[in-house]
C-alpha positions as CSV (number, residue, x, y, z in Angstrom):
1,M,66.5,148.4,-113.4
2,S,63.8,146.2,-111.8
3,S,61.9,147.0,-108.6
4,S,63.6,144.1,-106.8
5,E,67.1,145.4,-107.6
6,T,66.0,148.9,-106.5
7,L,64.8,147.5,-103.1
8,A,68.1,145.5,-102.6
9,T,70.1,148.6,-103.3
10,K,68.2,150.6,-100.7
11,D,68.6,147.8,-98.1
12,S,72.3,147.6,-98.6
13,K,72.9,151.3,-97.6
14,P,74.0,151.9,-94.0
15,S,71.4,153.2,-91.6
16,P,72.0,156.8,-90.4
17,T,70.7,155.9,-86.9
18,T,73.4,153.3,-86.4
19,D,76.2,155.7,-87.4
20,S,75.0,158.4,-84.9
21,T,74.7,156.1,-81.9
22,T,78.2,154.6,-82.1
23,P,80.1,157.8,-80.9
24,V,77.6,158.3,-78.1
25,T,78.2,154.8,-76.8
26,D,82.0,155.2,-77.0
27,R,81.8,158.5,-74.9
28,T,79.6,156.8,-72.3
29,E,81.9,153.9,-71.9
30,D,84.9,156.3,-71.6
31,R,83.1,158.3,-69.0
32,Q,82.2,155.1,-67.0
33,A,85.8,153.9,-67.2
34,R,87.2,157.3,-65.9
35,F,84.6,157.3,-63.2
36,K,85.6,153.9,-62.0
37,A,89.2,154.9,-62.1
38,L,88.4,157.9,-59.9
39,Q,86.5,155.7,-57.5
40,A,89.4,153.3,-57.2
41,R,91.8,156.2,-56.7
42,A,89.6,157.7,-54.0
43,K,89.2,154.4,-52.2
44,K,93.0,153.9,-52.3
45,S,93.6,157.4,-51.0
46,A,91.1,156.9,-48.2
47,E,92.7,153.6,-47.2
48,R,96.2,155.2,-47.2
49,N,95.0,158.2,-45.2
50,L,93.4,155.8,-42.6
51,K,96.6,153.9,-42.3
52,E,98.7,157.0,-41.9
53,A,96.3,158.4,-39.3
54,A,96.4,155.2,-37.3
55,A,100.2,155.2,-37.5
56,E,100.3,158.8,-36.4
57,S,97.9,158.2,-33.5
58,Q,100.0,155.2,-32.3
59,R,103.2,157.2,-32.6
60,L,101.8,160.1,-30.5
61,A,100.5,157.6,-27.9
62,T,103.9,156.0,-27.6
63,D,105.9,159.2,-27.7
64,P,104.8,161.6,-25.0
65,N,107.7,164.0,-25.7
66,L,106.4,164.6,-29.2
67,L,102.9,165.2,-28.0
68,S,104.2,167.7,-25.4
69,S,106.3,169.4,-28.1
70,L,103.2,169.7,-30.4
71,S,101.2,171.1,-27.5
72,R,103.8,173.7,-26.8
73,K,104.0,174.7,-30.4
74,Q,100.3,175.0,-30.7
75,A,100.1,177.1,-27.5
76,F,102.9,179.3,-28.8
77,A,101.2,179.8,-32.2
78,S,97.9,180.6,-30.6
79,H,99.6,183.1,-28.3
80,N,101.3,184.9,-31.1
81,L,98.1,184.9,-33.3
82,L,96.0,186.4,-30.4
83,K,98.6,189.0,-29.7
84,A,98.8,190.0,-33.4
85,D,95.0,190.3,-33.6
86,I,94.8,192.4,-30.5
87,D,97.7,194.7,-31.5
88,A,96.1,195.1,-34.9
89,A,92.9,196.2,-33.2
90,G,94.8,198.8,-31.1
91,E,94.0,197.2,-27.7
92,D,96.2,196.3,-24.7
93,F,97.2,192.6,-25.0
94,E,98.2,192.1,-21.4
95,R,94.9,193.7,-20.1
96,K,92.7,191.6,-22.4
97,R,94.5,188.4,-21.6
98,A,94.1,189.0,-17.9
99,W,90.3,188.7,-18.4
100,D,90.7,184.9,-18.8
101,W,92.2,184.5,-15.2
102,T,90.8,184.9,-11.8
103,I,92.6,187.0,-9.1
104,E,93.7,183.9,-7.2
105,E,95.2,182.4,-10.4
106,S,96.9,185.6,-11.3
107,E,98.5,186.0,-7.9
108,K,99.6,182.4,-7.9
109,W,101.2,182.9,-11.4
110,D,103.0,186.1,-10.2
111,K,104.4,184.2,-7.2
112,R,105.6,181.4,-9.4
113,M,107.3,183.8,-11.8
114,E,108.9,185.7,-8.8
115,K,110.1,182.4,-7.4
116,K,111.5,181.3,-10.8
117,S,113.3,184.7,-11.2
118,K,114.9,184.3,-7.7
119,H,115.9,180.8,-8.5
120,R,117.5,181.9,-11.8
121,D,119.5,184.7,-9.9
122,D,120.4,182.2,-7.2
123,V,122.2,179.8,-9.5
124,A,125.5,181.7,-9.6
125,F,128.0,181.2,-6.8
126,Q,127.8,184.0,-4.2
127,D,129.4,182.7,-1.1
128,Y,129.8,179.4,0.8
129,R,127.0,180.1,3.1
130,Q,124.6,180.6,0.2
131,D,125.9,177.5,-1.5
132,S,125.4,175.4,1.6
133,R,121.8,176.7,1.9
134,K,121.1,175.7,-1.7
135,V,122.5,172.2,-1.0
136,Y,120.3,172.0,2.1
137,K,117.2,173.0,0.3
138,R,117.9,170.5,-2.5
139,Q,118.3,167.7,0.1
140,L,115.0,168.7,1.7
141,R,113.2,168.5,-1.7
142,E,114.7,165.1,-2.3
143,M,113.8,163.8,1.1
144,K,110.9,161.4,1.3
145,P,110.0,160.7,4.9
146,D,108.1,157.6,5.9
147,V,105.1,159.2,7.7
148,E,103.4,155.8,8.4
149,R,106.4,154.4,10.0
150,Y,106.9,157.6,12.1
151,E,103.3,157.5,13.3
152,K,103.7,153.8,14.2
153,E,106.9,154.3,16.1
154,K,105.4,157.3,17.9
155,A,102.4,155.3,19.0
156,D,104.6,152.5,20.2
157,A,106.7,154.9,22.2
158,V,103.7,156.5,23.8
159,Q,102.3,153.1,24.7
160,R,105.6,152.0,26.3
161,A,105.9,155.2,28.3
162,A,102.3,154.9,29.5
163,L,102.8,151.3,30.6
164,S,106.0,152.2,32.4
165,G,104.3,155.0,34.3
166,G,106.4,157.9,32.9
167,L,103.5,159.2,30.7
168,E,100.0,159.7,31.8
169,I,97.1,159.9,29.3
170,V,94.5,162.5,30.3
171,E,91.2,163.0,28.6
172,T,90.0,166.6,28.4
173,D,86.4,167.9,28.6
174,D,86.3,168.0,24.8
175,G,87.2,164.3,24.6
176,E,90.8,164.9,23.4
177,L,93.6,162.7,24.8
178,V,96.6,164.6,26.1
179,A,99.9,162.9,27.1
180,V,101.3,164.4,30.3
181,D,105.0,163.8,31.0
182,K,105.3,163.1,34.7
183,N,109.0,163.1,35.4
184,G,110.2,165.0,32.2
185,T,111.9,162.1,30.6
186,F,109.6,161.3,27.7
187,Y,110.0,164.5,25.6
188,S,113.5,165.3,24.3
189,T,115.4,168.3,25.7
190,A,118.8,169.8,25.1
191,D,120.3,167.3,27.6
192,S,118.5,164.2,26.2
193,T,120.8,161.4,25.0
194,G,118.1,158.9,24.0
195,F,118.8,159.4,20.3
196,V,122.1,157.5,20.6
197,E,120.1,154.3,21.1
198,N,118.4,154.6,17.7
199,K,119.5,152.1,15.1
200,P,118.6,153.0,11.6
201,D,117.6,150.3,9.1
202,R,119.7,149.2,6.2
203,A,117.7,151.3,3.7
204,A,118.4,154.5,5.6
205,V,122.2,153.7,5.8
206,D,122.3,153.0,2.1
207,R,120.5,156.3,1.4
208,L,123.0,158.2,3.5
209,V,125.9,156.5,1.7
210,T,124.3,157.4,-1.7
211,D,123.9,161.0,-0.7
212,L,127.5,161.2,0.4
213,R,128.7,159.6,-2.8
214,K,126.6,162.0,-4.9
215,A,128.1,165.0,-3.0
216,E,131.6,163.8,-3.5
217,E,131.0,163.2,-7.3
218,S,129.5,166.7,-7.5
219,R,132.5,168.2,-5.8
220,L,134.9,166.4,-8.1
221,R,132.9,167.4,-11.2
222,K,133.0,171.0,-10.2
223,R,136.7,170.8,-9.6
224,R,137.2,169.3,-13.0
225,D,135.1,172.0,-14.6
226,R,137.2,174.7,-13.0
227,G,140.3,173.0,-14.5
228,K,141.7,171.7,-11.3
229,G,142.7,168.0,-11.0
230,D,143.6,166.0,-8.0
231,D,147.4,166.3,-8.6
232,D,147.7,170.0,-9.4
233,G,150.1,170.5,-6.6
234,D,150.5,173.9,-4.9
235,V,148.2,176.7,-5.9
236,T,150.5,179.5,-7.1
237,Y,147.8,181.6,-9.0
238,I,144.8,183.7,-8.2
239,N,142.8,183.1,-11.4
240,D,142.9,181.2,-14.7
241,A,144.8,184.0,-16.5
242,N,147.5,184.0,-13.8
243,K,147.6,180.2,-13.9
244,K,148.3,180.2,-17.6
245,F,151.0,182.9,-17.2
246,N,152.7,180.9,-14.4
247,E,152.6,177.8,-16.6
248,R,154.2,179.7,-19.5
249,L,156.9,180.9,-17.2
250,G,157.5,177.5,-15.8
251,R,158.1,175.9,-19.2
252,F,161.0,178.3,-19.7
253,Y,162.5,178.8,-16.2
254,N,161.6,175.8,-14.1
255,K,164.9,174.0,-15.1
256,Y,166.9,177.0,-13.8
257,T,164.9,177.5,-10.6
258,A,164.5,173.8,-9.6
259,E,167.5,174.0,-7.1
260,I,166.2,177.2,-5.5
261,R,162.7,175.7,-5.1
262,D,164.0,172.5,-3.6
263,S,166.0,174.5,-1.1
264,F,162.9,176.4,-0.1
265,E,161.1,173.1,0.3
266,R,163.9,171.7,2.6
267,G,164.2,175.0,4.5
268,T,167.9,175.4,3.8
269,M,167.7,178.4,1.6
270,I,169.2,181.5,3.2
């Protein structure tokens, strides 16, 4: 074999450097592809989380009931966690919790709880006097007086009385103005009848009619809840059990006692 053939044979053999770099290049490209896939997945997850957070924020902003419910649940969970930690440490939970409140806040809270307890005990029917008192207190809470109009009418009445001579405005040494009733006709007494000249406006009349209608609807609703309709007739029972017993008797014996009951109604029964 000649030297030229030997050189050609050596050149035709594959280079060992080329064979070793090919797997490394493939692994690098694979890693780059996986890294790009992870970057795309992370970006997609961040965008989805941002959209969900924006939707949740908008939902909480438009739904105050849900926000209040979450706040109550968080406060309840914090309370239970704190109580469990203090009990595990062997300390008094009520005593340690009282450190977070001032004396004024504690007294106000105790009064509120006492008032709430009395209100809870006051819900059940006791007597008609107590029921009327509850209705009166509820009407006072719902009343919204027009203070500005009252002050205006009061100033106008004082001015008219002062111009007519029935009321004298006297200034004291302190600079305070005092109204003195000369003939005793300005201020109302037990014998005063000036209130009959008052003419309420349309809104006050409508408010009175609304209150009366609400009272009547409440009375009818309570009557329906007790099982009494408007056409129940005579009351021949003392409680619900006695009413059911009388109805059961009536289904069997009313047809036999109809003539006797009619005679009692007419007053001809001897």
